[in-house]
C-alpha atoms as an extended CHARMM CRD file, in Angstrom:
* protein
*
       234  EXT
         1         1  MET       CA             18.2900000000       44.5480000000      -26.8790000000  PROA      1               0.0000000000
         2         2  THR       CA             22.0390000000       44.8410000000      -26.3030000000  PROA      2               0.0000000000
         3         3  ARG       CA             23.4370000000       47.9350000000      -28.0100000000  PROA      3               0.0000000000
         4         4  CYS       CA             26.9890000000       47.4430000000      -29.2300000000  PROA      4               0.0000000000
         5         5  ILE       CA             29.7830000000       49.0680000000      -31.2050000000  PROA      5               0.0000000000
         6         6  ILE       CA             32.8290000000       47.7110000000      -33.0300000000  PROA      6               0.0000000000
         7         7  ILE       CA             36.2850000000       49.2640000000      -32.6430000000  PROA      7               0.0000000000
         8         8  GLU       CA             38.4480000000       47.6200000000      -35.2790000000  PROA      8               0.0000000000
         9         9  ASP       CA             40.7810000000       49.1390000000      -37.8970000000  PROA      9               0.0000000000
        10        10  GLN       CA             40.7220000000       46.2160000000      -40.3550000000  PROA      10              0.0000000000
        11        11  SER       CA             37.8160000000       46.1990000000      -42.8340000000  PROA      11              0.0000000000
        12        12  PRO       CA             37.5990000000       42.3730000000      -43.1790000000  PROA      12              0.0000000000
        13        13  ALA       CA             37.3600000000       42.0090000000      -39.3910000000  PROA      13              0.0000000000
        14        14  GLN       CA             34.7130000000       44.7470000000      -39.2820000000  PROA      14              0.0000000000
        15        15  ARG       CA             32.6370000000       42.9020000000      -41.8800000000  PROA      15              0.0000000000
        16        16  ILE       CA             32.8870000000       39.5730000000      -40.0680000000  PROA      16              0.0000000000
        17        17  LEU       CA             31.8320000000       41.0990000000      -36.7610000000  PROA      17              0.0000000000
        18        18  SER       CA             28.9950000000       43.0170000000      -38.3990000000  PROA      18              0.0000000000
        19        19  THR       CA             27.7150000000       39.8010000000      -39.9990000000  PROA      19              0.0000000000
        20        20  TYR       CA             27.9430000000       37.8470000000      -36.7570000000  PROA      20              0.0000000000
        21        21  ILE       CA             26.1370000000       40.6060000000      -34.8420000000  PROA      21              0.0000000000
        22        22  SER       CA             23.3480000000       40.7610000000      -37.4250000000  PROA      22              0.0000000000
        23        23  ASP       CA             22.7950000000       37.0210000000      -36.9600000000  PROA      23              0.0000000000
        24        24  VAL       CA             22.0390000000       37.4520000000      -33.2470000000  PROA      24              0.0000000000
        25        25  SER       CA             18.6250000000       39.0130000000      -32.7490000000  PROA      25              0.0000000000
        26        26  GLN       CA             19.4410000000       40.2380000000      -29.2390000000  PROA      26              0.0000000000
        27        27  LEU       CA             22.3090000000       42.4240000000      -30.5190000000  PROA      27              0.0000000000
        28        28  GLN       CA             22.0190000000       45.8270000000      -32.1890000000  PROA      28              0.0000000000
        29        29  LEU       CA             25.0760000000       47.2600000000      -33.9310000000  PROA      29              0.0000000000
        30        30  VAL       CA             24.9920000000       51.0250000000      -33.3730000000  PROA      30              0.0000000000
        31        31  GLU       CA             28.2890000000       52.1320000000      -34.9180000000  PROA      31              0.0000000000
        32        32  THR       CA             31.6570000000       50.9240000000      -36.1940000000  PROA      32              0.0000000000
        33        33  PHE       CA             34.9250000000       52.7820000000      -35.5710000000  PROA      33              0.0000000000
        34        34  GLY       CA             38.3660000000       52.4320000000      -37.1050000000  PROA      34              0.0000000000
        35        35  ASP       CA             40.1630000000       53.9850000000      -34.1360000000  PROA      35              0.0000000000
        36        36  ALA       CA             39.6160000000       54.2580000000      -30.4060000000  PROA      36              0.0000000000
        37        37  LEU       CA             39.7130000000       58.0660000000      -30.1750000000  PROA      37              0.0000000000
        38        38  ALA       CA             36.6030000000       58.4580000000      -32.3260000000  PROA      38              0.0000000000
        39        39  ALA       CA             34.8420000000       55.8110000000      -30.2610000000  PROA      39              0.0000000000
        40        40  LEU       CA             35.8350000000       57.5750000000      -27.0530000000  PROA      40              0.0000000000
        41        41  GLU       CA             34.1510000000       60.7800000000      -28.2070000000  PROA      41              0.0000000000
        42        42  PHE       CA             31.0520000000       58.8720000000      -29.2830000000  PROA      42              0.0000000000
        43        43  LEU       CA             30.6990000000       57.1410000000      -25.9080000000  PROA      43              0.0000000000
        44        44  LYS       CA             30.6460000000       60.4580000000      -24.0550000000  PROA      44              0.0000000000
        45        45  THR       CA             27.0920000000       61.0820000000      -25.2680000000  PROA      45              0.0000000000
        46        46  ASN       CA             25.8540000000       57.6620000000      -26.4140000000  PROA      46              0.0000000000
        47        47  PRO       CA             25.1740000000       54.8620000000      -23.9380000000  PROA      47              0.0000000000
        48        48  ILE       CA             26.3680000000       51.4790000000      -25.1500000000  PROA      48              0.0000000000
        49        49  ASP       CA             26.0680000000       48.0440000000      -23.5380000000  PROA      49              0.0000000000
        50        50  LEU       CA             28.8510000000       46.1540000000      -25.3180000000  PROA      50              0.0000000000
        51        51  VAL       CA             32.0750000000       46.9820000000      -27.1740000000  PROA      51              0.0000000000
        52        52  PHE       CA             33.9030000000       44.6070000000      -29.5120000000  PROA      52              0.0000000000
        53        53  LEU       CA             37.4240000000       45.9220000000      -29.0780000000  PROA      53              0.0000000000
        54        54  ASP       CA             40.5910000000       45.2160000000      -31.0470000000  PROA      54              0.0000000000
        55        55  ILE       CA             43.8660000000       45.7100000000      -29.1560000000  PROA      55              0.0000000000
        56        56  HSD       CA             46.2430000000       46.8660000000      -31.9090000000  PROA      56              0.0000000000
        57        57  LEU       CA             44.6490000000       50.1370000000      -33.0330000000  PROA      57              0.0000000000
        58        58  PRO       CA             46.0710000000       53.3530000000      -34.5070000000  PROA      58              0.0000000000
        59        59  LYS       CA             46.5460000000       56.3860000000      -32.2420000000  PROA      59              0.0000000000
        60        60  LEU       CA             45.3080000000       54.6980000000      -29.0580000000  PROA      60              0.0000000000
        61        61  SER       CA             45.5720000000       50.9970000000      -28.2140000000  PROA      61              0.0000000000
        62        62  GLY       CA             42.5860000000       48.9910000000      -27.0820000000  PROA      62              0.0000000000
        63        63  MET       CA             44.0840000000       48.5130000000      -23.6170000000  PROA      63              0.0000000000
        64        64  ALA       CA             44.7470000000       52.2380000000      -23.1950000000  PROA      64              0.0000000000
        65        65  PHE       CA             41.2460000000       53.0180000000      -24.4690000000  PROA      65              0.0000000000
        66        66  LEU       CA             39.6660000000       50.6760000000      -21.9480000000  PROA      66              0.0000000000
        67        67  LYS       CA             41.5570000000       52.2250000000      -19.0420000000  PROA      67              0.0000000000
        68        68  LEU       CA             40.1150000000       55.6350000000      -19.9670000000  PROA      68              0.0000000000
        69        69  LEU       CA             36.4990000000       54.4780000000      -19.9430000000  PROA      69              0.0000000000
        70        70  SER       CA             34.3610000000       55.3360000000      -16.9180000000  PROA      70              0.0000000000
        71        71  PRO       CA             31.8490000000       53.8680000000      -16.5250000000  PROA      71              0.0000000000
        72        72  ARG       CA             32.7560000000       50.9100000000      -18.6930000000  PROA      72              0.0000000000
        73        73  PRO       CA             30.3730000000       48.9810000000      -20.9160000000  PROA      73              0.0000000000
        74        74  LYS       CA             30.9010000000       45.2510000000      -21.3270000000  PROA      74              0.0000000000
        75        75  ILE       CA             34.0340000000       44.4970000000      -23.3410000000  PROA      75              0.0000000000
        76        76  ILE       CA             34.8320000000       41.5870000000      -25.6510000000  PROA      76              0.0000000000
        77        77  PHE       CA             38.3820000000       41.7250000000      -27.0100000000  PROA      77              0.0000000000
        78        78  THR       CA             38.9660000000       40.6390000000      -30.6170000000  PROA      78              0.0000000000
        79        79  THR       CA             42.6310000000       40.1400000000      -31.4360000000  PROA      79              0.0000000000
        80        80  ALA       CA             45.1450000000       37.8500000000      -33.0890000000  PROA      80              0.0000000000
        81        81  PHE       CA             47.5580000000       38.0760000000      -30.1370000000  PROA      81              0.0000000000
        82        82  THR       CA             47.3550000000       35.7270000000      -27.1510000000  PROA      82              0.0000000000
        83        83  GLU       CA             49.8230000000       37.6080000000      -24.9640000000  PROA      83              0.0000000000
        84        84  TYR       CA             47.2480000000       40.1820000000      -23.8640000000  PROA      84              0.0000000000
        85        85  ALA       CA             44.7720000000       37.6970000000      -22.3940000000  PROA      85              0.0000000000
        86        86  ILE       CA             45.9030000000       38.1590000000      -18.7880000000  PROA      86              0.0000000000
        87        87  ASP       CA             45.6870000000       41.9500000000      -19.0820000000  PROA      87              0.0000000000
        88        88  GLY       CA             42.2440000000       41.6010000000      -20.5890000000  PROA      88              0.0000000000
        89        89  TYR       CA             40.9130000000       39.5930000000      -17.6840000000  PROA      89              0.0000000000
        90        90  GLU       CA             42.4850000000       41.9530000000      -15.1700000000  PROA      90              0.0000000000
        91        91  LEU       CA             40.4250000000       44.7020000000      -16.8250000000  PROA      91              0.0000000000
        92        92  ASP       CA             37.2680000000       42.5700000000      -16.3930000000  PROA      92              0.0000000000
        93        93  ALA       CA             36.6960000000       41.8290000000      -20.0490000000  PROA      93              0.0000000000
        94        94  VAL       CA             33.7700000000       39.4920000000      -20.6750000000  PROA      94              0.0000000000
        95        95  ASP       CA             35.7330000000       37.4110000000      -23.1550000000  PROA      95              0.0000000000
        96        96  TYR       CA             38.7940000000       37.3110000000      -25.3860000000  PROA      96              0.0000000000
        97        97  LEU       CA             38.2260000000       36.2060000000      -28.9920000000  PROA      97              0.0000000000
        98        98  LEU       CA             41.3220000000       35.0750000000      -30.8690000000  PROA      98              0.0000000000
        99        99  LYS       CA             41.2190000000       35.7720000000      -34.6010000000  PROA      99              0.0000000000
       100       100  PRO       CA             40.1390000000       34.0240000000      -36.6770000000  PROA      100             0.0000000000
       101       101  PHE       CA             37.1280000000       32.9340000000      -34.6340000000  PROA      101             0.0000000000
       102       102  SER       CA             34.0060000000       31.0870000000      -35.7160000000  PROA      102             0.0000000000
       103       103  PHE       CA             30.4260000000       32.1940000000      -35.2650000000  PROA      103             0.0000000000
       104       104  GLU       CA             30.0560000000       29.4530000000      -32.6440000000  PROA      104             0.0000000000
       105       105  ARG       CA             32.9060000000       30.9410000000      -30.6010000000  PROA      105             0.0000000000
       106       106  PHE       CA             31.4610000000       34.4480000000      -31.0710000000  PROA      106             0.0000000000
       107       107  TYR       CA             28.0480000000       33.2610000000      -29.9150000000  PROA      107             0.0000000000
       108       108  LYS       CA             29.5390000000       31.6400000000      -26.8470000000  PROA      108             0.0000000000
       109       109  ALA       CA             31.0900000000       34.9810000000      -25.8890000000  PROA      109             0.0000000000
       110       110  VAL       CA             27.9900000000       37.1380000000      -26.3960000000  PROA      110             0.0000000000
       111       111  SER       CA             25.8140000000       34.5640000000      -24.6480000000  PROA      111             0.0000000000
       112       112  LYS       CA             27.5200000000       35.5310000000      -21.4010000000  PROA      112             0.0000000000
       113       113  ILE       CA             25.8120000000       38.9090000000      -21.8150000000  PROA      113             0.0000000000
       114       114  ILE       CA             22.5070000000       38.1830000000      -23.5290000000  PROA      114             0.0000000000
       115       115  PHE       CA             21.8810000000       34.9670000000      -21.5590000000  PROA      115             0.0000000000
       116       116  PRO       CA             23.7940000000       35.5580000000      -18.3010000000  PROA      116             0.0000000000
       117       117  ASP       CA             22.1690000000       32.6140000000      -16.4880000000  PROA      117             0.0000000000
       118       118  THR       CA             22.5590000000       30.0800000000      -19.2880000000  PROA      118             0.0000000000
       119       119  SER       CA             25.9050000000       30.9690000000      -20.7810000000  PROA      119             0.0000000000
       120       120  LYS       CA             27.7530000000       27.7390000000      -20.0720000000  PROA      120             0.0000000000
       121       121  ILE       CA             28.1090000000       26.8740000000      -23.7410000000  PROA      121             0.0000000000
       122       122  SER       CA             30.8670000000       24.4380000000      -24.5310000000  PROA      122             0.0000000000
       123       123  GLU       CA             32.9240000000       24.5820000000      -27.6810000000  PROA      123             0.0000000000
       124       124  PRO       CA             34.3500000000       21.2760000000      -28.8860000000  PROA      124             0.0000000000
       125       125  ASN       CA             37.7150000000       22.7280000000      -29.8340000000  PROA      125             0.0000000000
       126       126  ILE       CA             39.9880000000       20.4090000000      -27.8670000000  PROA      126             0.0000000000
       127       127  ALA       CA             40.2650000000       16.6690000000      -28.2200000000  PROA      127             0.0000000000
       128       128  VAL       CA             41.8240000000       14.8160000000      -25.2910000000  PROA      128             0.0000000000
       129       129  GLU       CA             42.7420000000       11.2620000000      -26.0860000000  PROA      129             0.0000000000
       130       130  LYS       CA             43.2940000000        8.5500000000      -23.5300000000  PROA      130             0.0000000000
       131       131  ASN       CA             46.8930000000        8.1450000000      -24.6580000000  PROA      131             0.0000000000
       132       132  ASP       CA             50.0600000000       10.2110000000      -24.7350000000  PROA      132             0.0000000000
       133       133  PHE       CA             48.9620000000       13.2810000000      -26.6890000000  PROA      133             0.0000000000
       134       134  ILE       CA             46.1870000000       15.8350000000      -27.1130000000  PROA      134             0.0000000000
       135       135  PHE       CA             44.9940000000       18.0850000000      -29.9170000000  PROA      135             0.0000000000
       136       136  ILE       CA             44.2010000000       21.7470000000      -29.2810000000  PROA      136             0.0000000000
       137       137  LYS       CA             42.5850000000       24.0960000000      -31.7770000000  PROA      137             0.0000000000
       138       138  THR       CA             44.6090000000       27.1230000000      -32.8610000000  PROA      138             0.0000000000
       139       139  GLY       CA             42.7330000000       29.2150000000      -35.4200000000  PROA      139             0.0000000000
       140       140  ASN       CA             41.4680000000       26.7780000000      -38.0540000000  PROA      140             0.0000000000
       141       141  ASP       CA             44.0920000000       24.1490000000      -37.2970000000  PROA      141             0.0000000000
       142       142  PHE       CA             44.5610000000       21.4710000000      -34.6680000000  PROA      142             0.0000000000
       143       143  LEU       CA             47.9390000000       21.3530000000      -32.9510000000  PROA      143             0.0000000000
       144       144  LYS       CA             49.2260000000       18.1000000000      -31.5060000000  PROA      144             0.0000000000
       145       145  LEU       CA             50.8130000000       18.3290000000      -28.0470000000  PROA      145             0.0000000000
       146       146  GLU       CA             52.5690000000       15.5380000000      -26.2290000000  PROA      146             0.0000000000
       147       147  ILE       CA             51.0440000000       15.2050000000      -22.7620000000  PROA      147             0.0000000000
       148       148  ALA       CA             54.4950000000       14.5740000000      -21.2790000000  PROA      148             0.0000000000
       149       149  ALA       CA             55.6140000000       18.0030000000      -22.5740000000  PROA      149             0.0000000000
       150       150  ILE       CA             52.9200000000       19.8750000000      -20.6180000000  PROA      150             0.0000000000
       151       151  GLN       CA             54.5410000000       21.4660000000      -17.5840000000  PROA      151             0.0000000000
       152       152  PHE       CA             51.5520000000       23.1940000000      -16.0070000000  PROA      152             0.0000000000
       153       153  ILE       CA             48.2400000000       24.8410000000      -16.8700000000  PROA      153             0.0000000000
       154       154  LYS       CA             46.9340000000       28.1390000000      -15.4980000000  PROA      154             0.0000000000
       155       155  SER       CA             43.3870000000       29.4350000000      -15.4300000000  PROA      155             0.0000000000
       156       156  LEU       CA             42.4340000000       32.7100000000      -17.1470000000  PROA      156             0.0000000000
       157       157  GLY       CA             38.6990000000       32.8870000000      -16.5350000000  PROA      157             0.0000000000
       158       158  ASP       CA             36.9770000000       30.7080000000      -19.1540000000  PROA      158             0.0000000000
       159       159  TYR       CA             40.3790000000       30.1780000000      -20.8030000000  PROA      159             0.0000000000
       160       160  THR       CA             43.4360000000       28.2390000000      -19.7750000000  PROA      160             0.0000000000
       161       161  GLN       CA             47.0480000000       28.7730000000      -20.7450000000  PROA      161             0.0000000000
       162       162  ILE       CA             49.0230000000       25.6000000000      -21.3630000000  PROA      162             0.0000000000
       163       163  PHE       CA             52.7440000000       25.8700000000      -20.6190000000  PROA      163             0.0000000000
       164       164  THR       CA             54.8840000000       23.2740000000      -22.3870000000  PROA      164             0.0000000000
       165       165  THR       CA             58.5760000000       22.6160000000      -22.8730000000  PROA      165             0.0000000000
       166       166  SER       CA             58.3730000000       24.3370000000      -26.2680000000  PROA      166             0.0000000000
       167       167  GLY       CA             56.0460000000       27.2730000000      -25.5600000000  PROA      167             0.0000000000
       168       168  LYS       CA             52.5950000000       28.2220000000      -24.3210000000  PROA      168             0.0000000000
       169       169  HSD       CA             49.1100000000       28.0920000000      -25.8170000000  PROA      169             0.0000000000
       170       170  LEU       CA             45.8460000000       29.8210000000      -24.9040000000  PROA      170             0.0000000000
       171       171  VAL       CA             42.6930000000       27.7160000000      -25.2740000000  PROA      171             0.0000000000
       172       172  SER       CA             39.0400000000       28.2950000000      -24.4680000000  PROA      172             0.0000000000
       173       173  TYR       CA             38.4750000000       25.5920000000      -21.8760000000  PROA      173             0.0000000000
       174       174  PRO       CA             38.2060000000       26.0520000000      -18.0870000000  PROA      174             0.0000000000
       175       175  LEU       CA             40.7470000000       24.5320000000      -15.7080000000  PROA      175             0.0000000000
       176       176  LYS       CA             38.1700000000       22.0070000000      -14.5150000000  PROA      176             0.0000000000
       177       177  TYR       CA             38.2140000000       20.4020000000      -17.9490000000  PROA      177             0.0000000000
       178       178  TRP       CA             41.9230000000       19.6330000000      -17.6650000000  PROA      178             0.0000000000
       179       179  SER       CA             41.8140000000       18.4620000000      -14.0510000000  PROA      179             0.0000000000
       180       180  GLU       CA             39.1230000000       15.9500000000      -15.0360000000  PROA      180             0.0000000000
       181       181  ASN       CA             40.6480000000       14.7390000000      -18.3010000000  PROA      181             0.0000000000
       182       182  LEU       CA             44.4180000000       14.6260000000      -17.9130000000  PROA      182             0.0000000000
       183       183  PRO       CA             45.9100000000       11.4680000000      -16.3420000000  PROA      183             0.0000000000
       184       184  THR       CA             45.8720000000       11.8360000000      -12.5420000000  PROA      184             0.0000000000
       185       185  LYS       CA             49.0040000000        9.7130000000      -12.2510000000  PROA      185             0.0000000000
       186       186  TYR       CA             51.0440000000       12.7890000000      -13.1840000000  PROA      186             0.0000000000
       187       187  PHE       CA             48.7120000000       15.7950000000      -13.2100000000  PROA      187             0.0000000000
       188       188  CYS       CA             47.5850000000       17.3860000000       -9.9820000000  PROA      188             0.0000000000
       189       189  GLN       CA             45.5830000000       20.5030000000       -9.2000000000  PROA      189             0.0000000000
       190       190  ILE       CA             47.5630000000       22.5050000000       -6.6460000000  PROA      190             0.0000000000
       191       191  HSD       CA             45.5240000000       25.7070000000       -6.6330000000  PROA      191             0.0000000000
       192       192  LYS       CA             42.1180000000       26.9020000000       -7.8220000000  PROA      192             0.0000000000
       193       193  SER       CA             43.9700000000       28.4340000000      -10.7760000000  PROA      193             0.0000000000
       194       194  SER       CA             46.6400000000       25.8570000000      -11.6590000000  PROA      194             0.0000000000
       195       195  VAL       CA             47.2880000000       22.2210000000      -12.5290000000  PROA      195             0.0000000000
       196       196  VAL       CA             50.8530000000       20.8720000000      -12.6850000000  PROA      196             0.0000000000
       197       197  ASN       CA             52.6100000000       17.9260000000      -14.2470000000  PROA      197             0.0000000000
       198       198  ILE       CA             54.5200000000       16.3790000000      -11.3390000000  PROA      198             0.0000000000
       199       199  ARG       CA             57.2250000000       15.1260000000      -13.7290000000  PROA      199             0.0000000000
       200       200  HSD       CA             58.3480000000       18.7200000000      -14.3650000000  PROA      200             0.0000000000
       201       201  VAL       CA             58.4530000000       19.8470000000      -10.7350000000  PROA      201             0.0000000000
       202       202  GLU       CA             62.0210000000       20.7100000000       -9.7660000000  PROA      202             0.0000000000
       203       203  LYS       CA             61.5290000000       21.6760000000       -6.1280000000  PROA      203             0.0000000000
       204       204  VAL       CA             58.8200000000       22.0790000000       -3.4870000000  PROA      204             0.0000000000
       205       205  SER       CA             59.4480000000       24.4960000000       -0.6380000000  PROA      205             0.0000000000
       206       206  GLY       CA             56.6750000000       25.1950000000        1.8600000000  PROA      206             0.0000000000
       207       207  ASN       CA             53.6440000000       26.2390000000       -0.1530000000  PROA      207             0.0000000000
       208       208  GLN       CA             55.6330000000       26.9790000000       -3.2930000000  PROA      208             0.0000000000
       209       209  LEU       CA             56.4210000000       24.7430000000       -6.2310000000  PROA      209             0.0000000000
       210       210  PHE       CA             59.1040000000       25.4230000000       -8.8410000000  PROA      210             0.0000000000
       211       211  ILE       CA             59.0760000000       24.4990000000      -12.5300000000  PROA      211             0.0000000000
       212       212  GLN       CA             62.0230000000       25.9990000000      -14.4260000000  PROA      212             0.0000000000
       213       213  GLN       CA             61.6810000000       29.7800000000      -14.0250000000  PROA      213             0.0000000000
       214       214  GLU       CA             58.0980000000       29.6470000000      -12.7250000000  PROA      214             0.0000000000
       215       215  THR       CA             57.0260000000       29.7000000000       -9.0790000000  PROA      215             0.0000000000
       216       216  LEU       CA             53.5380000000       28.3620000000       -8.3870000000  PROA      216             0.0000000000
       217       217  THR       CA             51.6060000000       28.5500000000       -5.1340000000  PROA      217             0.0000000000
       218       218  ILE       CA             50.1250000000       25.4380000000       -3.5400000000  PROA      218             0.0000000000
       219       219  GLY       CA             46.7220000000       26.3980000000       -2.1450000000  PROA      219             0.0000000000
       220       220  ARG       CA             45.7630000000       25.3220000000        1.3640000000  PROA      220             0.0000000000
       221       221  THR       CA             42.7750000000       23.3710000000        0.0340000000  PROA      221             0.0000000000
       222       222  TYR       CA             45.0260000000       21.2540000000       -2.2050000000  PROA      222             0.0000000000
       223       223  LYS       CA             48.1900000000       20.9840000000       -0.1220000000  PROA      223             0.0000000000
       224       224  GLU       CA             47.3140000000       17.8640000000        1.8950000000  PROA      224             0.0000000000
       225       225  THR       CA             46.2610000000       15.8930000000       -1.1780000000  PROA      225             0.0000000000
       226       226  PHE       CA             49.3010000000       16.9950000000       -3.1430000000  PROA      226             0.0000000000
       227       227  PHE       CA             51.7800000000       15.9310000000       -0.4450000000  PROA      227             0.0000000000
       228       228  ARG       CA             49.9630000000       12.6820000000        0.3080000000  PROA      228             0.0000000000
       229       229  ASP       CA             49.4080000000       11.4750000000       -3.2510000000  PROA      229             0.0000000000
       230       230  TYR       CA             52.4370000000       12.8470000000       -5.0810000000  PROA      230             0.0000000000
       231       231  LEU       CA             55.3130000000       13.4070000000       -2.6550000000  PROA      231             0.0000000000
       232       232  GLU       CA             55.0220000000       10.7550000000        0.0230000000  PROA      232             0.0000000000
       233       233  SER       CA             55.1460000000        8.0470000000       -2.6410000000  PROA      233             0.0000000000
       234       234  PHE       CA             58.7050000000        8.9990000000       -3.5720000000  PROA      234             0.0000000000
């Protein structure tokens, strides 16, 4: 049994998490907290396996709370803000749930803990068409993106961040998914953590590639293929 707590200051979000947890027999909800300071005191004397942690909290933010924990239980972030995903992975969070999230997405996250050897659960939240656009799921909606507008894609653990000419989007698919599904005529994996659209590359210098204000590294494993297939043809 995985003992868990919720740290979330919004009552509707608390109720949703409580319901989802009760539907998973391997999880036991021990306590729910509206702020991180109360949870911090509780954890001093109560061992917990998993924390569902909001980021925007009163008194002490979720990120600040996590940095104070030692030892740390497993952490799953629950937030409406995508901009903290990189920080979350740098702090070794198990997963990063973007509100509103479905039970299926919740179950995928907790499966990494309760079924560590069989947690490769896919979520059909992105539709890639064999044409000039894709649909990505954002909340309960599907957003249409023109493939030509994608500049590059970076890996964030089980997530990827898609950088486009009009902004960036965080989606719950690994980089391998994109490298296998986007048209290879223009998209090339240049590093274990990045795929680029060659049409947006402004300059290549040594092992660095430049797209607008971004500098991306070309990994040694991918450099020969990149130069042979995408540069020598020009």
